[in-house]
C-alpha positions, 0 to 999 in steps of 0.5 A: 277916824284918826287922820294918819290912819286914813292917810295911810290907807289912801297912800296904800290905795294910790301905791297899788297895794292890795286893797281888795283882800278877798280877790288879792287885787289893787284898785288903781282906777285913778291911774286910768285918768292920770297923765303923770302921777308925780304926787303919788307914792311909787306905783308898780303898774302892770300895764302900759296905761298911757299906751292903752289909753292912746290906743282906744282914743285913736279908735274913738277919733276915727269913729268921731270923724266918720273915717270908718264909715260907721254912723251908728255904734251899738255899745253892749255892756251891763252894770258898770260897763253900761251905767258909767258910759251912759252917764258920761255921754249924757253929761258930755253930749254929742259934739261935732260928729254924725255918730249916734251911740245906742246902748244895750244892757238888759236882755230885751229881745223886742228892744234889740229887734226894734233897734236893728230894724232902724239901723243899716248894717252897712253903717253900723258898728258894735263895741262890746264892753266886758271886763271878764268877757264872760257876762252872759247877758252881754255875750248873748246880745253881742252874738245877736248883733254879730249874727245881724252884721254877718261878714261885716262884724270883724271889720266893725266890731271892737271889744273893751276887756281885761281878757283879750284871749276870750275876746279873740275866741269870740271872733274879735280881731286883735287890732280891735281888742282894746284892753284895760288892766284886770284890777279895774273894777266894773264900776270904775271902768268907764275911765278905760276903753269902756268909754270908747263910745263916749269919746267917739261921740263927745270928741277926744278933747272933751273926754280928755277934759273929763279925765283931767277933772277926775285926775284933779280930784284924785290929786286934791283928795290925796293931798288933803288926806295926807294933810289931815284936812277934810275940806275936799269934796270927797271928805265932805260927801263921806261925812254926809253919808256917814252922818245920815247912815250911822249918825242918824240911822237913815236906811235910805238915800235919794239922789235927784238931779235937777241938771238934766244931763245928770239924770242918770247920776242917781242910778250910777251912784246906786251901783257905786254906793250899794255894790261897794258898801253893801257888805255884812262882814268886815275885811277880816270876814267878821260880821259888822254890828253897824249899818252899811250901805243905804238903799239908794233911790234915784230921780230926775228933777221935776219928774220926781216932784210929780211922782215921789215927793208927796210921800217924802214931804208928808209921809210918815217916814223921812228919807234923806235927799241930795238934790243936784243942780247947776247954777248956769247952762249956756246951752239952754235959755235962761228961763228954762235954767231959772225954772229948774233952779227955782224948783230945786230951791223951792223943794229944798226949802219945803223939805227943810222948813215945811209949812204951817196950816190950819188944815192938817192936810196942807201942813208939811212937817219939814225937818226932812234931811236935804242937801244941795250939791251944786256946780257953777256949770257942768263942764267936762272937768266938773263932771270928772271931778264930781264922779271921782270925788264920789268914788273917793267918798265911798273909799273913805267910808269903807276905811271908816267902816272897815269893809272891802268896797271892791268885791261883790260876792253877792252878785256873783252867787246869783250869777252862779245859781242862774247858770245852774237853773239855766242848765236845769231848765234845758231838760224840764219846763216848769209851770207857774205851779212848779216854781215854788219847788224849782229850788228844791228840784235844782238841789236834787239834780245838781 
């Protein structure tokens, strides 16, 4: 792609132009982490972003200090409202607080009941994170927690949303509704008030350092794109992913973290890459004639070695891998850190170069695509820089492949059908034998 074309598209992104044509929205999630975007093009913002940020961080401060009397905070969300905050809290860690954060995402009635049995309602609060405040799984669990809290709910409940009207209708007080702009995509919302629980557990300083690292990646990406350079991490990642997917036609990508605090990185990137790039038509709704998103699978370090690496080393299919690690970690013993690093390097060597043996069962073919993504140390700034760079890498690929990375109509259709099936199931109980006919029954009665 010509550098000037990418530069133009990056300027459009940062200027607040419509880059999500199917929903007529900008995608200014970078502004959620910027203090003073002086390098940006003129940016028409429709919200007081600094005020919104300060507001949710002040709530986080109060939770962190224990001022609110909340020892356990239940974070309810799904998709980007869950994966991002989970990853951030693992990466930043709890610091200087007795607050404990518990995450609810998928509908698991037994899991919820077990959690509530362990908690004291007198010391428990809840944060419900939903951009639309209409996500069924989230609202069902939020209602269950609200019923459990009873009269305590209004004083101990917070909502992170772009629809304050719906949060108010649910029962949240106006001073407990922490808003963010409607142009914030779910998979980019962790930089907003959706990250309140993370800031509360990790501390405001560490959360702001995370934002600063991401903002630095934004500035570096913008500057490098304007200059036609490809040496920023986002450009390097996009080149790697493009080469694997379209240059070498690999349909899969494994992301395995040997830094335990990044154990959820692969799951997070699964959503970022597959939901953003999993499109079959271009920006003009014309079918694309080349591959788009790979199937991303995740793993965690030495656990993955004892599970899936056998097939990756000696199976008949090759699957590209990105192995992620850190050179140092002051919080653990040197022996543990050296062991993690040694396993990462050993596996990379075996994937790349294989081994010869007189016994065919012991031979490894090698030549398996493997890349190392390393940092000196996983600081809050480094974590922010890494995640923002992956966001920008996905945008570069979307520009290169001429697709819209900011919508997800396939997900929405499944939700629509689920609502229809739920309505149908109210009046009819299907048996296992009936299920093959359920779709036909739905069409007949809808």
